Every structure is written in structure tokens, then in C-alpha cells.
N, C-alpha and C positions, 0 to 999 in steps of 0.2 A: 761655446756656441758652435753648433755644427756647421760645416761648410755649405751644406744645401740651404740652410736658413740665411747664411751670408750672401749666397748667390741670389736668393729670392729678394732679399732686401736691396741689393744692388739693382735688380731688374725693376722692382717697384719704384724705386727712386729715379730710374732713368739713367743710372750711372754706367758709363762705358767701362768695361772691366776685362781683365785677362785672368787666367787660372793663377798667375803669379800674384795678382792683386788679392784674390780670394785667400790664397795660401798665407800672405802676409797679414791680412786682417785676422785670419784665424789664429796665427801664432801670437800676434798682438793680443788677441782676446784671451788666450790661454795664460800669457804673461801677466796681464792685468788682473785676471781672476785669481791667480796665485799671490800677487802682490797684495790685493785687497784682503785676502784671508789673513795674511801675515800682519798686514797693517791693522786690521780690526782686532787680532788676537792681542796686539800690544796696547789696545786702548779700551779694554773691557770694563775698567772700573772707575768710579768717581774718585778723583784725587783727595776729596775731603773724608768721605765715610766708607768707600769701598764698594758701595752698591753697584749692581749691574744694570738697575732699572733707571731708564732716562727718556726724556723726550728730545727731539732734535728738529732743527730746521732742515729743509732739503733744498739747498740752494747753492751748494758748492759745486765746483767743476769736477768732472771725472778725471782720473789720472790718464796721462798719455804714456803709451808704452816706451817712448823714446827718452822720457824724462821722469822716471819713477823716483828717483832719489831725492828730488826737490819737491815732491808732492806733500801738500798739507791740507788736510780736510778742515775747512774753516767754518763749517756749520756749527751753530751755537747748540750746545746740549744744556739741559737742565735736569739735574739728578731728581728723580721722583722720591727719593728718601729724605735728603737734607736740604734740597733747593739750590745747591751749588750750581753756578753757571760758568761754563768754560767752552772753549772750542773742542770739537771732537778730537782734533789733534793733541790737545792737552790732557785727554783722559789717560789713565795709566795701566800698566800690565798686571801689577799685583797690588 
């Protein structure tokens, strides 16, 4: 997320902010984006049949930059190939 977009979001929400706030929010968003890519790469496949096709709920909390090691995506996934149900966190890398 670009810093100009962050500043616009803060203004629209009526949040008082400093340039340090924008920089921290930006650095956190970069950190979370990198984490999510790695996290998702480790959970591409159904643990039963290996399919990458699935449906999911979208109710889980987003990760927080200061607590990434404890994050678990608890959305429920259903494999579109074999019907296996599990949390997104329990999908597998290979």
C-alpha cells in the first residue's frame, strides 16, 4: 500500500496522524504482505488429495504485524475435488 493511500485513509477516517504514523503503517503493511505470501505458499494444497481448488469462508481476522508468529487463519476450507473440510491453516505445502 502506498504512503499516499495510507494518508488519504487516515484523513477520510478523521484520524490524527504524523508522518511517523504513516511510515509505521506502511512498514507494517509491507511486513504483513510478505508474511501472507509466505503463509499462503505453505498452504496451497488439500491435505487429503493435493488439489489446489477450494472454497473458503471469509471470517478470519487479519494478521497483526507485531504478532505474526502466532497467526492462524481459521477460515474453513472445503476442497472442490474431494470435499475434505479443514481450516485454511491446516492446508499443506506439498
